[in-house]
NUKOLKE-532188 format. One record per residue: residue number from 1; x, y, z of N, C-alpha, C in turn; residue in one letter. Coordinates in nm, 3 decimals, padded with zeros to 5 digits. Example, Ala and Ser with C-alpha at 12.3 -4.5 7.8 and 13.67 -1.06 7.14 Angstrom:
# NUKOLKE-532188
{num=1 n.c1=01.319 n.c2=-00.569 n.c3=00.780 ca.c1=01.230 ca.c2=-00.450 ca.c3=00.780 c.c1=01.320 c.c2=-00.330 c.c3=00.780 residu=A}
{num=2 n.c1=01.285 n.c2=-00.225 n.c3=00.708 ca.c1=01.367 ca.c2=-00.106 ca.c3=00.714 c.c1=01.290 c.c2=00.003 c.c3=00.787 residu=S}
//
This chain:
# NUKOLKE-532188
{num=1 n.c1=00.085 n.c2=-00.118 n.c3=00.000 ca.c1=00.000 ca.c2=00.000 ca.c3=00.000 c.c1=00.090 c.c2=00.124 c.c3=00.000 residu=M}
{num=2 n.c1=00.059 n.c2=00.217 n.c3=-00.090 ca.c1=00.136 ca.c2=00.341 ca.c3=-00.101 c.c1=00.041 c.c2=00.459 c.c3=-00.088 residu=K}
{num=3 n.c1=00.029 n.c2=00.511 n.c3=00.034 ca.c1=-00.059 ca.c2=00.625 ca.c3=00.057 c.c1=00.015 c.c2=00.751 c.c3=00.013 residu=I}
{num=4 n.c1=-00.048 n.c2=00.825 n.c3=-00.076 ca.c1=00.012 ca.c2=00.947 ca.c3=-00.131 c.c1=-00.097 c.c2=01.051 c.c3=-00.155 residu=R}
{num=5 n.c1=-00.053 n.c2=01.169 n.c3=-00.189 ca.c1=-00.144 ca.c2=01.275 ca.c3=-00.234 c.c1=-00.171 c.c2=01.245 c.c3=-00.381 residu=D}
{num=6 n.c1=-00.282 n.c2=01.178 n.c3=-00.409 ca.c1=-00.312 ca.c2=01.131 ca.c3=-00.544 c.c1=-00.403 c.c2=01.228 c.c3=-00.618 residu=I}
{num=7 n.c1=-00.430 n.c2=01.197 n.c3=-00.742 ca.c1=-00.522 ca.c2=01.278 ca.c3=-00.823 c.c1=-00.664 c.c2=01.268 c.c3=-00.767 residu=H}
{num=8 n.c1=-00.710 n.c2=01.145 n.c3=-00.746 ca.c1=-00.840 ca.c2=01.122 ca.c3=-00.686 c.c1=-00.956 c.c2=01.113 c.c3=-00.782 residu=G}
{num=9 n.c1=-00.935 n.c2=01.147 n.c3=-00.907 ca.c1=-01.043 ca.c2=01.143 ca.c3=-01.008 c.c1=-00.981 c.c2=01.117 c.c3=-01.145 residu=D}
{num=10 n.c1=-00.894 n.c2=01.016 n.c3=-01.152 ca.c1=-00.816 ca.c2=00.993 ca.c3=-01.273 c.c1=-00.892 c.c2=00.908 c.c3=-01.375 residu=L}
{num=11 n.c1=-00.945 n.c2=00.975 n.c3=-01.473 ca.c1=-01.016 ca.c2=00.913 ca.c3=-01.585 c.c1=-00.961 c.c2=00.973 c.c3=-01.713 residu=Y}
{num=12 n.c1=-00.992 n.c2=00.912 n.c3=-01.826 ca.c1=-00.944 ca.c2=00.961 ca.c3=-01.954 c.c1=-00.980 c.c2=01.107 c.c3=-01.978 residu=L}
{num=13 n.c1=-01.097 n.c2=01.148 n.c3=-01.934 ca.c1=-01.141 ca.c2=01.285 ca.c3=-01.958 c.c1=-01.057 c.c2=01.387 c.c3=-01.882 residu=K}
{num=14 n.c1=-00.974 n.c2=01.342 n.c3=-01.788 ca.c1=-00.891 ca.c2=01.431 ca.c3=-01.708 c.c1=-00.744 c.c2=01.425 c.c3=-01.745 residu=N}
{num=15 n.c1=-00.716 n.c2=01.377 n.c3=-01.866 ca.c1=-00.579 ca.c2=01.368 ca.c3=-01.915 c.c1=-00.571 c.c2=01.441 c.c3=-02.049 residu=I}
{num=16 n.c1=-00.475 n.c2=01.531 n.c3=-02.058 ca.c1=-00.452 ca.c2=01.606 ca.c3=-02.182 c.c1=-00.316 c.c2=01.566 c.c3=-02.233 residu=F}
{num=17 n.c1=-00.312 n.c2=01.505 n.c3=-02.353 ca.c1=-00.187 ca.c2=01.455 ca.c3=-02.410 c.c1=-00.140 c.c2=01.551 c.c3=-02.519 residu=I}
{num=18 n.c1=-00.011 n.c2=01.585 n.c3=-02.513 ca.c1=00.050 ca.c2=01.673 ca.c3=-02.613 c.c1=00.165 c.c2=01.599 c.c3=-02.680 residu=V}
{num=19 n.c1=00.240 n.c2=01.670 n.c3=-02.761 ca.c1=00.350 ca.c2=01.607 ca.c3=-02.835 c.c1=00.458 c.c2=01.550 c.c3=-02.743 residu=K}
{num=20 n.c1=00.537 n.c2=01.463 n.c3=-02.802 ca.c1=00.656 ca.c2=01.408 ca.c3=-02.736 c.c1=00.625 c.c2=01.336 c.c3=-02.605 residu=D}
{num=21 n.c1=00.513 n.c2=01.266 n.c3=-02.601 ca.c1=00.473 ca.c2=01.185 ca.c3=-02.485 c.c1=00.454 c.c2=01.265 c.c3=-02.358 residu=R}
{num=22 n.c1=00.430 n.c2=01.393 n.c3=-02.372 ca.c1=00.400 ca.c2=01.476 ca.c3=-02.255 c.c1=00.250 c.c2=01.476 c.c3=-02.232 residu=K}
{num=23 n.c1=00.214 n.c2=01.487 n.c3=-02.107 ca.c1=00.072 ca.c2=01.487 ca.c3=-02.073 c.c1=00.049 c.c2=01.574 c.c3=-01.949 residu=Y}
{num=24 n.c1=-00.074 n.c2=01.616 n.c3=-01.934 ca.c1=-00.114 ca.c2=01.695 ca.c3=-01.818 c.c1=-00.238 c.c2=01.630 c.c3=-01.757 residu=Y}
{num=25 n.c1=-00.237 n.c2=01.620 n.c3=-01.626 ca.c1=-00.354 ca.c2=01.571 ca.c3=-01.553 c.c1=-00.423 c.c2=01.692 c.c3=-01.494 residu=L}
{num=26 n.c1=-00.553 n.c2=01.697 n.c3=-01.505 ca.c1=-00.626 ca.c2=01.811 ca.c3=-01.449 c.c1=-00.754 c.c2=01.764 c.c3=-01.382 residu=Y}
{num=27 n.c1=-00.821 n.c2=01.855 n.c3=-01.315 ca.c1=-00.947 ca.c2=01.831 ca.c3=-01.245 c.c1=-00.930 c.c2=01.732 c.c3=-01.129 residu=D}
{num=28 n.c1=-00.818 n.c2=01.746 n.c3=-01.058 ca.c1=-00.798 ca.c2=01.659 ca.c3=-00.942 c.c1=-00.885 c.c2=01.706 c.c3=-00.827 residu=R}
{num=29 n.c1=-00.906 n.c2=01.618 n.c3=-00.732 ca.c1=-00.987 ca.c2=01.653 ca.c3=-00.616 c.c1=-00.910 c.c2=01.753 c.c3=-00.531 residu=I}
{num=30 n.c1=-00.967 n.c2=01.869 n.c3=-00.512 ca.c1=-00.906 ca.c2=01.975 ca.c3=-00.432 c.c1=-00.991 c.c2=02.011 c.c3=-00.312 residu=E}
{num=31 n.c1=-01.117 n.c2=01.973 n.c3=-00.314 ca.c1=-01.212 ca.c2=02.021 ca.c3=-00.213 c.c1=-01.211 c.c2=01.941 c.c3=-00.083 residu=F}
{num=32 n.c1=-01.146 n.c2=01.823 n.c3=-00.082 ca.c1=-01.150 ca.c2=01.741 ca.c3=00.038 c.c1=-01.023 c.c2=01.655 c.c3=00.046 residu=N}
{num=33 n.c1=-00.932 n.c2=01.693 n.c3=00.134 ca.c1=-00.806 ca.c2=01.620 ca.c3=00.146 c.c1=-00.826 c.c2=01.472 c.c3=00.180 residu=D}
{num=34 n.c1=-00.929 n.c2=01.441 n.c3=00.256 ca.c1=-00.949 ca.c2=01.301 ca.c3=00.296 c.c1=-00.983 c.c2=01.213 c.c3=00.176 residu=S}
{num=35 n.c1=-01.032 n.c2=01.271 n.c3=00.068 ca.c1=-01.059 ca.c2=01.194 ca.c3=-00.054 c.c1=-00.937 c.c2=01.185 c.c3=-00.144 residu=L}
{num=36 n.c1=-00.841 n.c2=01.274 n.c3=-00.123 ca.c1=-00.726 ca.c2=01.281 ca.c3=-00.211 c.c1=-00.607 c.c2=01.202 c.c3=-00.157 residu=R}
{num=37 n.c1=-00.596 n.c2=01.186 n.c3=-00.028 ca.c1=-00.486 ca.c2=01.106 ca.c3=00.028 c.c1=-00.532 c.c2=00.962 c.c3=00.037 residu=Y}
{num=38 n.c1=-00.475 n.c2=00.879 n.c3=-00.050 ca.c1=-00.519 ca.c2=00.740 ca.c3=-00.059 c.c1=-00.408 c.c2=00.656 c.c3=-00.122 residu=A}
{num=39 n.c1=-00.435 n.c2=00.529 n.c3=-00.137 ca.c1=-00.341 ca.c2=00.439 ca.c3=-00.202 c.c1=-00.333 c.c2=00.476 c.c3=-00.351 residu=D}
{num=40 n.c1=-00.213 n.c2=00.480 n.c3=-00.403 ca.c1=-00.191 ca.c2=00.511 ca.c3=-00.544 c.c1=-00.270 c.c2=00.414 c.c3=-00.632 residu=V}
{num=41 n.c1=-00.292 n.c2=00.294 n.c3=-00.583 ca.c1=-00.367 ca.c2=00.194 ca.c3=-00.659 c.c1=-00.507 c.c2=00.243 c.c3=-00.695 residu=A}
{num=42 n.c1=-00.560 n.c2=00.336 n.c3=-00.617 ca.c1=-00.693 ca.c2=00.391 ca.c3=-00.647 c.c1=-00.692 c.c2=00.463 c.c3=-00.782 residu=E}
{num=43 n.c1=-00.592 n.c2=00.547 n.c3=-00.805 ca.c1=-00.583 ca.c2=00.616 ca.c3=-00.934 c.c1=-00.557 c.c2=00.517 c.c3=-01.047 residu=D}
{num=44 n.c1=-00.469 n.c2=00.420 n.c3=-01.023 ca.c1=-00.439 ca.c2=00.319 ca.c3=-01.124 c.c1=-00.566 c.c2=00.241 c.c3=-01.159 residu=V}
{num=45 n.c1=-00.643 n.c2=00.204 n.c3=-01.059 ca.c1=-00.767 ca.c2=00.128 ca.c3=-01.081 c.c1=-00.869 c.c2=00.210 c.c3=-01.158 residu=A}
{num=46 n.c1=-00.887 n.c2=00.337 n.c3=-01.122 ca.c1=-00.985 ca.c2=00.421 ca.c3=-01.191 c.c1=-00.952 c.c2=00.434 c.c3=-01.340 residu=H}
{num=47 n.c1=-00.826 n.c2=00.464 n.c3=-01.370 ca.c1=-00.788 ca.c2=00.479 ca.c3=-01.510 c.c1=-00.797 c.c2=00.345 c.c3=-01.584 residu=L}
{num=48 n.c1=-00.758 n.c2=00.239 n.c3=-01.518 ca.c1=-00.765 ca.c2=00.106 ca.c3=-01.579 c.c1=-00.909 c.c2=00.068 c.c3=-01.613 residu=S}
{num=49 n.c1=-01.001 n.c2=00.094 n.c3=-01.520 ca.c1=-01.142 ca.c2=00.063 ca.c3=-01.546 c.c1=-01.198 c.c2=00.150 c.c3=-01.658 residu=M}
{num=50 n.c1=-01.154 n.c2=00.276 n.c3=-01.665 ca.c1=-01.202 ca.c2=00.365 ca.c3=-01.770 c.c1=-01.153 c.c2=00.318 c.c3=-01.907 residu=D}
{num=51 n.c1=-01.029 n.c2=00.273 n.c3=-01.914 ca.c1=-00.978 ca.c2=00.219 ca.c3=-02.040 c.c1=-01.057 c.c2=00.095 c.c3=-02.082 residu=L}
{num=52 n.c1=-01.090 n.c2=00.010 n.c3=-01.987 ca.c1=-01.171 ca.c2=-00.108 ca.c3=-02.018 c.c1=-01.311 c.c2=-00.067 c.c3=-02.065 residu=E}
{num=53 n.c1=-01.370 n.c2=00.031 n.c3=-01.997 ca.c1=-01.503 ca.c2=00.080 ca.c3=-02.035 c.c1=-01.504 c.c2=00.129 c.c3=-02.180 residu=Y}
{num=54 n.c1=-01.395 n.c2=00.193 n.c3=-02.220 ca.c1=-01.385 ca.c2=00.246 ca.c3=-02.357 c.c1=-01.330 c.c2=00.142 c.c3=-02.455 residu=H}
{num=55 n.c1=-01.333 n.c2=00.017 n.c3=-02.410 ca.c1=-01.292 ca.c2=-00.097 ca.c3=-02.494 c.c1=-01.148 c.c2=-00.085 c.c3=-02.543 residu=R}
{num=56 n.c1=-01.060 n.c2=-00.040 n.c3=-02.454 ca.c1=-00.919 ca.c2=-00.029 ca.c3=-02.488 c.c1=-00.837 c.c2=-00.118 c.c3=-02.394 residu=R}
{num=57 n.c1=-00.872 n.c2=-00.246 n.c3=-02.398 ca.c1=-00.802 ca.c2=-00.345 ca.c3=-02.317 c.c1=-00.652 c.c2=-00.344 c.c3=-02.349 residu=K}
{num=58 n.c1=-00.617 n.c2=-00.315 n.c3=-02.474 ca.c1=-00.476 ca.c2=-00.308 ca.c3=-02.513 c.c1=-00.403 c.c2=-00.200 c.c3=-02.433 residu=D}
{num=59 n.c1=-00.462 n.c2=-00.081 n.c3=-02.424 ca.c1=-00.400 ca.c2=00.028 ca.c3=-02.349 c.c1=-00.407 c.c2=00.003 c.c3=-02.199 residu=L}
{num=60 n.c1=-00.513 n.c2=-00.062 n.c3=-02.155 ca.c1=-00.526 ca.c2=-00.095 ca.c3=-02.013 c.c1=-00.410 c.c2=-00.186 c.c3=-01.971 residu=Q}
{num=61 n.c1=-00.383 n.c2=-00.287 n.c3=-02.051 ca.c1=-00.275 ca.c2=-00.380 ca.c3=-02.020 c.c1=-00.141 c.c2=-00.309 c.c3=-02.017 residu=T}
{num=62 n.c1=-00.114 n.c2=-00.227 n.c3=-02.117 ca.c1=00.012 ca.c2=-00.152 ca.c3=-02.123 c.c1=00.026 c.c2=-00.060 c.c3=-02.002 residu=I}
{num=63 n.c1=-00.081 n.c2=00.012 n.c3=-01.969 ca.c1=-00.077 ca.c2=00.105 ca.c3=-01.857 c.c1=-00.046 c.c2=00.033 c.c3=-01.726 residu=F}
{num=64 n.c1=-00.118 n.c2=-00.073 n.c3=-01.697 ca.c1=-00.097 ca.c2=-00.145 ca.c3=-01.571 c.c1=00.042 c.c2=-00.209 c.c3=-01.568 residu=V}
{num=65 n.c1=00.083 n.c2=-00.272 n.c3=-01.678 ca.c1=00.215 ca.c2=-00.335 ca.c3=-01.683 c.c1=00.325 c.c2=-00.231 c.c3=-01.663 residu=E}
{num=66 n.c1=00.314 n.c2=-00.116 n.c3=-01.728 ca.c1=00.414 ca.c2=-00.011 ca.c3=-01.713 c.c1=00.417 c.c2=00.045 c.c3=-01.572 residu=D}
{num=67 n.c1=00.299 n.c2=00.062 n.c3=-01.512 ca.c1=00.294 ca.c2=00.112 ca.c3=-01.374 c.c1=00.361 c.c2=00.012 c.c3=-01.280 residu=Y}
{num=68 n.c1=00.325 n.c2=-00.115 n.c3=-01.292 ca.c1=00.381 ca.c2=-00.218 ca.c3=-01.204 c.c1=00.532 c.c2=-00.227 c.c3=-01.223 residu=V}
{num=69 n.c1=00.577 n.c2=-00.223 n.c3=-01.347 ca.c1=00.720 ca.c2=-00.230 ca.c3=-01.376 c.c1=00.796 c.c2=-00.112 c.c3=-01.314 residu=S}
{num=70 n.c1=00.741 n.c2=00.006 n.c3=-01.328 ca.c1=00.808 ca.c2=00.126 ca.c3=-01.276 c.c1=00.801 c.c2=00.139 c.c3=-01.126 residu=G}
{num=71 n.c1=00.691 n.c2=00.096 n.c3=-01.067 ca.c1=00.670 ca.c2=00.115 ca.c3=-00.923 c.c1=00.715 c.c2=-00.006 c.c3=-00.840 residu=S}
{num=72 n.c1=00.729 n.c2=-00.120 n.c3=-00.905 ca.c1=00.759 ca.c2=-00.247 ca.c3=-00.838 c.c1=00.647 c.c2=-00.287 c.c3=-00.742 residu=K}
{num=73 n.c1=00.528 n.c2=-00.236 n.c3=-00.766 ca.c1=00.411 ca.c2=-00.268 ca.c3=-00.682 c.c1=00.338 c.c2=-00.387 c.c3=-00.744 residu=D}
{num=74 n.c1=00.394 n.c2=-00.505 n.c3=-00.724 ca.c1=00.340 ca.c2=-00.625 ca.c3=-00.788 c.c1=00.207 c.c2=-00.670 c.c3=-00.729 residu=Y}
{num=75 n.c1=00.168 n.c2=-00.614 n.c3=-00.617 ca.c1=00.041 ca.c2=-00.652 ca.c3=-00.555 c.c1=-00.078 c.c2=-00.615 c.c3=-00.644 residu=S}
{num=76 n.c1=-00.062 n.c2=-00.517 n.c3=-00.731 ca.c1=-00.171 ca.c2=-00.477 ca.c3=-00.821 c.c1=-00.208 c.c2=-00.587 c.c3=-00.919 residu=L}
{num=77 n.c1=-00.114 n.c2=-00.670 n.c3=-00.953 ca.c1=-00.141 ca.c2=-00.774 ca.c3=-01.052 c.c1=-00.222 c.c2=-00.890 c.c3=-00.996 residu=K}
{num=78 n.c1=-00.245 n.c2=-00.891 n.c3=-00.866 ca.c1=-00.326 ca.c2=-00.997 ca.c3=-00.805 c.c1=-00.471 c.c2=-00.984 c.c3=-00.848 residu=K}
{num=79 n.c1=-00.511 n.c2=-00.866 n.c3=-00.885 ca.c1=-00.651 ca.c2=-00.839 ca.c3=-00.914 c.c1=-00.669 c.c2=-00.817 c.c3=-01.060 residu=Y}
//
């Protein structure tokens, strides 16, 4: 478990992608700290579910695999 100051509302509609693999996340939860401090897995799960909802299982797999590889948080792959 990695409790951090997370985005709290990470969905495709809250990501702006620009050139050269740069991106911006916006519309994070600002109104309630208790909703924003949580396990990083919450943001990973929200974006993963949104990718699946939009029928982008290919991107969902890449996103989760890249996150797990970079973070070494292998517990996410249990689910």
